[in-house]
C-alpha positions as CSV (number, residue, x, y, z in Angstrom):
1,M,92.8,87.4,-28.8
2,K,94.3,89.7,-26.2
3,K,94.7,86.8,-23.7
4,F,96.3,84.6,-26.4
5,L,98.9,87.2,-27.2
6,I,99.6,87.9,-23.5
7,T,100.0,84.2,-22.9
8,L,102.2,83.8,-25.9
9,L,104.5,86.7,-25.0
10,V,104.8,85.7,-21.4
11,S,105.7,82.1,-22.3
12,L,108.2,83.2,-24.9
13,A,109.9,85.4,-22.3
14,I,110.0,82.5,-19.9
15,I,111.5,80.3,-22.6
16,F,114.3,82.8,-23.3
17,M,114.9,83.2,-19.5
18,V,115.2,79.5,-19.1
19,Q,117.5,79.4,-22.2
20,H,119.7,82.1,-20.8
21,F,119.9,81.2,-17.1
22,A,119.7,77.4,-17.2
23,F,121.7,76.7,-20.3
24,G,123.9,79.8,-20.5
25,Q,123.0,80.5,-24.1
26,P,122.5,84.2,-24.9
27,V,119.4,85.3,-26.9
28,R,121.6,86.9,-29.6
29,E,122.5,83.4,-30.8
30,L,118.9,82.8,-31.9
31,P,119.6,83.1,-35.6
32,N,122.0,80.1,-35.2
33,V,119.3,77.8,-33.8
34,L,119.1,75.6,-36.9
35,T,122.9,75.5,-37.7
36,N,124.4,75.1,-34.2
37,R,123.5,71.7,-32.8
38,S,124.2,72.6,-29.1
39,Y,122.1,75.7,-29.3
40,R,119.3,73.7,-31.0
41,I,119.4,71.1,-28.2
42,D,119.3,73.8,-25.5
43,M,116.4,75.6,-27.3
44,A,114.5,72.3,-27.6
45,N,115.0,71.6,-23.9
46,S,113.9,75.1,-22.9
47,M,110.8,74.9,-25.1
48,G,110.1,71.4,-23.8
49,I,110.3,72.4,-20.2
50,V,108.0,75.4,-20.6
51,G,105.7,73.5,-22.9
52,I,105.2,70.5,-20.5
53,I,104.7,72.8,-17.5
54,M,102.1,74.9,-19.4
55,F,100.4,71.7,-20.6
56,Y,99.8,70.3,-17.2
57,I,98.7,73.7,-15.7
58,S,96.3,74.2,-18.6
59,L,94.9,70.7,-18.1
60,I,94.2,71.5,-14.5
61,S,92.5,74.7,-15.6
62,I,90.4,73.2,-18.4
63,T,89.2,70.2,-16.4
64,N,88.4,72.3,-13.3
65,A,90.6,70.0,-11.2
66,S,91.4,73.0,-9.1
67,R,88.2,72.2,-7.2
68,A,90.3,69.5,-5.5
69,F,92.5,72.3,-4.1
70,I,89.3,74.2,-3.0
71,S,88.1,71.1,-1.1
72,I,91.5,70.7,0.6
73,G,91.4,74.3,1.6
74,F,87.9,73.9,3.1
75,A,88.9,70.8,5.0
76,V,92.0,72.5,6.5
77,K,90.1,75.6,7.4
78,S,87.2,73.7,8.9
79,I,89.6,71.6,11.1
80,F,91.9,74.3,12.3
81,V,89.7,77.4,12.3
82,R,86.5,75.8,13.7
83,Y,85.6,78.7,16.0
84,R,85.4,81.4,13.2
85,R,83.6,79.3,10.5
86,K,82.1,81.6,7.9
87,Y,80.5,78.9,5.7
88,S,78.0,76.3,6.9
89,D,79.0,73.7,4.3
90,Y,81.3,72.9,1.5
91,Y,78.8,74.0,-1.2
92,D,78.7,77.6,0.1
93,Y,82.5,77.7,0.4
94,A,82.9,76.4,-3.2
95,E,80.4,78.9,-4.6
96,K,82.1,81.8,-2.8
97,K,85.5,80.8,-4.2
98,R,84.1,80.3,-7.7
99,E,82.7,83.9,-7.5
100,E,86.0,85.3,-6.3
101,R,88.0,83.6,-9.0
102,G,85.6,84.0,-11.9
103,E,85.6,82.1,-15.1
104,S,88.7,82.1,-17.3
105,S,89.3,80.8,-20.8
106,I,93.1,81.1,-20.6
107,G,93.4,77.4,-20.2
108,F,92.5,76.7,-23.9
109,Y,95.0,79.2,-25.1
110,S,97.7,77.8,-22.8
111,L,96.9,74.3,-24.0
112,F,97.3,75.2,-27.6
113,I,100.5,77.1,-27.1
114,S,102.0,74.3,-25.0
115,I,101.2,71.7,-27.6
116,V,102.9,73.9,-30.3
117,Y,106.0,74.3,-28.0
118,I,106.3,70.6,-27.4
119,I,106.0,69.8,-31.2
120,V,108.6,72.4,-32.0
121,A,110.9,71.1,-29.3
122,L,110.6,67.6,-30.7
123,W,111.2,68.9,-34.2
124,L,114.4,70.8,-33.1
125,D,115.9,67.7,-31.4
126,P,114.1,64.4,-32.0
127,F,115.6,62.4,-29.1
């Protein structure tokens, strides 16, 4: 529950930062989100931008697609740093990186929150 709340608060802060800096709408206009069309469109865009970025990052996290980045890192290190090779093969390198990073369940929280953001963005401004 702690990771969920932290993810939610950080993503809300990013939404409000995008809202303020990209669209120039101050946060104090938040009560007018349903009555003011331009603010509603800007809020939908902010939530959509953050929601889509979070969605793709969480998909990478959930599907363990980050292993592709580990293999690219191993290939680059084995080509350019051949004289100081610590690991005999890719399997040893991947296991060491997996131990360093650990297991994280933040991907599921991020996926759920991003889907909610995208749905709310579509509700605020349906095309």
